[in-house]
N, C-alpha and C positions, 0 to 999 in steps of 0.2 A: 388269859384264860388257859387252863391246863389242857393240853391235848392228851386224850386217853392213850394215844399210841406210844407216848414216851414211857410211862410206867409199865405198860404191857410189853413193850419192846425190851425194856431192861429186864423184866422178869423172865421172858423167854430166852434172852441172851445168857442170863445167869444159869438157868436150868440147862440150856444147851451146852454151856461150858462145863458144867458139872458132869453131864452125861458123856460128853466127848472125853473128858479126863478119865472117867471111869472106863470108857471103852478102850482108851489107849493104855492105861496102867493096870487094868483089872486082869483077872485070871482068864486065860484063853480057853480053858476047858469047858466053861459054861456055855459056849456057843455051839456045842455039839447038836443040840436040839434044833438049832436054826440053820442047819446044813453048813456050819462053819462061818456064817456071815456074822460079822461083828455088828449086831443090831444097835447096841448102845452108841457106837461111833457114828453109824449112819444117821440115826435119828437125832443125835446131838448136833451133827452138821446141819441137818434140816432145820432144827430149832434156831440155830445161830443165823442161818440164811433168812428165816422168817423174821427174826428180830431185827436184822439189818434192814430188811424191806420196810418194816414199820418205822424204824428210826429215820430212814431216808425220806419216806413220805411225810413224816412229821417235820423234818427240817425243810423240805420243799414248801410245805404249807406255811411255815413260819416265815420263810424268806419272801413269799408272795404277800404276806401281810394279812392272811385270812385263814380260815379253816375250810377244808374241803368237805363236801357232803357226799 
């Protein structure tokens, strides 16, 4: 049975990677409105961490042989 955490985790991981890449490689002048905080980089890292949590939970459930509720 397909665990919904796998495709959702992959989706958030890809979106996080794109956002992080844009935050690292994008124009720094657009962050003037956010007090110089690189919002794209911060939220990209948050999305990657969330995706990692989902994928870890899915792997743990698969290793135990069942699904968690």
